[in-house]
C-alpha positions in Angstrom: 0.3 -0.6 -0.3 1.8 3.7 -0.8 1.9 6.3 1.9 -1.0 8.7 1.7 0.9 12.0 2.6 2.8 10.6 -1.1 0.1 10.1 -2.5 -1.8 13.1 -1.8 1.0 14.8 -3.0 2.2 13.3 -5.8 -2.0 13.7 -6.6 -2.5 17.3 -6.0 1.0 18.2 -8.7 -0.9 15.8 -10.7 -4.0 16.4 -11.7 -3.0 20.7 -11.0 -0.4 20.2 -14.4 -3.5 18.2 -15.6 -5.1 21.8 -15.4 -7.8 20.0 -13.2 -8.9 17.9 -15.9 -9.5 14.3 -16.2 -7.0 12.7 -19.1 -9.1 10.8 -20.9 -12.6 12.9 -21.0 -11.9 16.4 -20.3 -13.9 16.8 -17.5 -13.2 18.9 -14.8 -11.6 17.6 -11.5 -12.3 18.8 -7.8 -10.1 16.9 -5.8 -11.1 18.8 -2.7 -15.1 17.6 -3.5 -14.7 14.7 -1.1 -17.6 12.9 -3.1 -15.6 12.3 -5.9 -13.8 9.6 -7.0 -11.0 9.6 -9.3 -8.8 7.0 -10.3 -5.2 7.8 -9.9 -2.6 5.6 -11.7 1.0 5.3 -12.4 2.2 5.3 -15.9 4.0 2.0 -16.8 5.6 3.6 -19.4 8.3 5.9 -17.2 7.6 9.6 -19.4 8.0 12.9 -17.9 4.5 12.7 -16.1 4.5 10.1 -14.2 1.5 9.8 -13.0 -1.9 10.0 -14.6 -5.5 11.3 -12.7 -9.1 10.5 -14.5 -12.7 10.8 -13.6 -14.2 8.2 -12.0 -16.4 6.7 -14.9 -13.1 7.3 -17.1 -10.5 5.0 -14.3 -12.9 2.7 -14.1 -12.1 1.4 -17.5 -8.7 2.6 -17.4 -8.7 0.3 -13.7 -10.6 -3.0 -15.8 -7.4 -2.3 -18.5 -4.8 -2.7 -15.7 -6.2 -5.9 -14.9 -6.3 -7.1 -17.7 -3.4 -5.9 -18.3 -1.9 -7.4 -15.0 -1.1 -4.5 -13.6 -1.8 -4.4 -9.7 -4.7 -2.5 -8.8 -5.0 -1.1 -5.0 -9.4 -0.3 -4.8 -10.4 1.2 -1.3 
């Protein structure tokens, strides 16, 4: 399990770099809304934007793709 403090810092900087939008559909993401779920993943290709944030609906699709590819997906 990832360190929550590190994840929180990376999530905030990543979402800022993405202009507060889902990478897939462009939906605005408000991480201060506790009811809004996002999918936060690490890009396995090691690109400059190593982390990616998706809205809940796009995140569900990405999670299924990651599971099929054999990547570990942490669900809460």
